[in-house]
C-alpha positions as CSV (number, residue, x, y, z in Angstrom):
1,X,122.4,103.3,80.0
2,X,120.0,100.7,78.8
3,X,117.2,102.5,80.9
4,X,118.6,106.4,79.7
5,X,117.6,104.5,76.1
6,X,114.7,102.3,77.0
7,X,113.4,106.2,78.0
8,X,114.1,108.0,74.6
9,X,117.1,109.2,74.7
10,X,119.2,109.2,71.6
11,X,123.2,109.1,72.4
12,X,124.6,108.2,75.8
13,X,128.4,108.6,77.0
14,X,129.6,106.3,79.8
15,X,133.4,108.0,80.5
16,X,135.7,106.2,82.2
17,X,138.5,108.2,83.5
18,X,140.6,105.2,84.7
19,X,140.8,102.9,81.4
20,X,140.4,106.4,79.9
21,X,137.9,105.0,77.5
22,X,134.6,106.1,76.7
23,X,131.8,104.2,75.4
24,X,129.3,105.3,73.4
25,X,125.6,104.9,73.7
26,X,123.2,104.8,70.7
27,X,119.2,103.0,70.8
28,X,119.7,99.9,68.5
29,X,123.1,99.5,68.5
30,X,126.1,97.4,70.5
31,X,128.0,99.8,72.6
32,X,131.5,101.4,71.0
33,X,133.9,102.3,73.2
34,X,136.9,104.7,71.5
35,X,139.8,105.5,73.9
36,X,140.9,108.5,75.1
37,X,143.0,109.9,71.9
38,X,139.8,111.5,70.3
39,X,137.6,113.5,69.9
40,X,133.6,112.8,70.3
41,X,131.0,114.1,68.0
42,X,127.6,114.2,67.7
43,X,125.8,115.8,64.5
44,X,123.8,113.9,64.4
45,X,121.9,115.0,68.2
46,X,123.9,117.8,68.4
47,X,125.1,119.8,65.0
48,X,128.4,120.8,65.9
49,X,129.3,119.7,68.9
50,X,132.2,118.6,69.4
51,X,133.7,116.9,72.4
52,X,138.2,116.5,72.7
53,X,138.8,113.9,75.5
54,X,143.0,114.9,75.7
55,X,142.3,117.9,76.7
56,X,140.0,118.0,79.6
57,X,141.2,114.5,81.3
């Protein structure tokens, strides 16, 4: 993920299906880990987009 951030991405999600977690990466911030019991929102990158992980995994 660090390589992608260095090349300009504004958001990265690393989805860990085995542990039912998602690692959320933003430039200049430490990764945040959330469980699949949440909805992911990316208002700062894509207005109106929301991903409900409970529905797809």
